C-alpha positions in Angstrom: 6.6 11.3 -10.1 5.0 14.6 -9.0 5.2 15.8 -5.4 2.0 15.6 -3.4 1.9 19.4 -2.8 2.3 20.1 -6.5 -0.6 17.8 -7.2 -2.9 19.8 -4.9 -1.8 23.1 -6.5 -2.4 21.7 -10.0 -5.8 20.4 -9.0 -6.7 23.9 -7.6 -5.5 25.6 -10.8 -7.4 23.1 -13.0 -10.6 23.7 -10.9 -10.2 27.5 -11.2 -9.8 27.2 -14.9 -12.9 25.0 -15.0 -14.9 27.7 -13.2 -13.5 30.3 -15.7 -14.7 28.0 -18.6 -18.2 27.8 -17.0 -18.4 31.5 -16.6 -17.4 32.0 -20.3 -20.1 29.7 -21.3 -18.0 26.7 -22.4 -19.8 24.1 -20.3 -18.2 21.1 -22.1 -14.7 22.4 -21.5 -15.5 23.2 -17.9 -16.7 19.6 -17.3 -13.6 18.3 -18.9 -11.3 20.4 -16.7 -13.3 19.4 -13.6 -12.8 15.7 -14.5 -9.1 16.4 -15.0 -8.9 18.1 -11.6 -10.7 15.0 -10.1 -8.1 12.7 -11.7 -5.2 14.8 -10.2 -6.9 14.6 -6.7 -7.4 10.8 -7.2 -3.6 10.5 -7.9 -3.0 12.5 -4.7 -4.6 9.7 -2.7 -3.6 6.8 -4.8 0.0 7.2 -5.9 0.6 6.1 -9.4 3.9 4.4 -8.8 2.4 2.3 -6.0 -0.5 1.3 -8.1 1.9 0.2 -10.9 4.0 -1.7 -8.4 0.9 -3.5 -7.1 0.1 -4.5 -10.7 3.6 -5.9 -11.2 3.4 -7.8 -7.8 0.1 -9.4 -8.9 2.0 -10.9 -11.8 4.7 -12.0 -9.4 7.3 -9.8 -11.2 9.4 -8.8 -8.2 12.0 -7.1 -10.5 9.3 -4.9 -12.0 7.8 -4.2 -8.6 11.2 -3.1 -7.3 11.7 -0.9 -10.4 8.5 1.0 -9.8 9.1 1.3 -6.1 12.7 2.6 -6.7 11.2 5.5 -8.7 9.9 6.9 -5.4 13.0 8.7 -4.1 11.9 10.1 -0.8 8.7 8.4 0.4 8.3 10.5 3.6 8.1 13.7 1.5 6.4 12.4 -1.6 3.7 10.2 -0.1 0.7 10.5 2.2 0.9 8.5 5.4 -1.2 5.6 4.1 0.8 5.5 0.9 3.9 5.3 2.9 2.4 2.3 4.7 1.8 0.6 1.3 5.3 1.5 0.1 6.8 -0.3 3.1 4.3 -3.1 2.8 5.3 -3.8 -0.8 9.0 -3.7 0.2 8.3 -6.1 3.1 6.5 -8.6 0.8 9.4 -8.5 -1.7 12.0 -8.8 1.0 10.2 -11.8 2.6 11.6 -13.8 -0.3 15.2 -12.8 0.5 15.9 -11.4 3.9 13.5 -12.0 6.8 15.1 -9.4 9.1 14.6 -6.6 6.6 11.1 -7.9 5.7 10.1 -7.8 9.4 11.4 -4.3 9.7 9.5 -3.1 6.6 6.3 -4.9 7.5 6.3 -3.5 11.1 6.8 0.0 9.7 3.9 -0.6 7.3 1.6 -1.7 10.1 2.7 1.3 12.2 1.9 3.7 9.4 -1.3 2.0 8.7 -2.9 0.3 5.7 -6.3 1.3 4.5 -7.6 -2.1 3.7 -8.2 -4.7 6.4 -7.1 -7.7 4.3 -3.8 -6.0 3.5 -3.3 -5.4 7.2 -4.2 -9.0 7.9 -1.7 -10.2 5.2 1.0 -8.0 6.8 0.4 -9.5 10.2 0.3 -13.0 8.8 3.7 -12.4 7.2 5.0 -11.0 10.5 3.6 -14.1 12.3 5.4 -16.4 9.8 8.7 -14.4 10.3 8.3 -14.6 14.1 7.6 -18.3 13.9 10.7 -18.9 11.8 12.7 -17.0 14.4 11.3 -19.3 17.2 9.2 -16.5 18.8 6.0 -18.6 19.3 4.2 -16.2 21.6 4.5 -13.2 19.3 3.5 -15.4 16.3 0.4 -16.5 18.1 -0.6 -12.9 18.9 0.0 -11.8 15.3 -1.9 -14.7 14.0 -4.9 -14.0 16.2 -4.9 -10.4 15.0 -4.7 -11.5 11.4 -7.6 -13.8 11.9 -9.6 -11.0 13.5 -8.9 -8.7 10.5 -9.7 -11.3 7.9 -13.4 -10.9 7.7 -14.0 -12.6 4.4 -11.8 -15.7 5.2 -9.4 -14.9 2.3 -6.5 -16.0 4.4 -8.2 -18.9 6.2 -6.0 -21.6 4.6 -2.8 -19.8 5.3 -3.8 -19.2 8.9 -4.7 -22.8 9.3 -1.4 -23.9 7.9 0.5 -21.5 10.2 -1.4 -22.9 13.2 -0.4 -26.5 12.2 3.3 -25.4 11.9 3.0 -23.8 15.3 1.9 -27.1 16.9 5.0 -28.8 15.6 7.3 -26.3 17.4 
């Protein structure tokens, strides 16, 4: 994994070389270098390790997801703030299978750092509500569930929210 600052320097160098290619009259080469610089800038905002971890998580391969996340040694230095949020979000989702206390800590950290997509934030709050409910903190679970419902604009989590409300009535 390449440091985020090195990615910006590399993108600048590639762009400078593209300008040089345009000046020399090699338009095709210049376009290629501009596209390559654009790819490096894209990887600045979308970390490649997190993207690969998401792909593993979609296949429900928690071992593979953990492997890709472990390649990020120092998330505070290597990742942008939103990427750090997704890093902890993925850790929280994986830990929710094993240790609820750690999962809660990771998911709260992810919510605090921020997630760029509303449905990811809704999913994080829904998981936090489930953890709070399992720890018999009904009031906190209700607030988190309300926030999750508000964030879920396309009703992707409607069934899970409904099931969680039914479980809350039993407590």
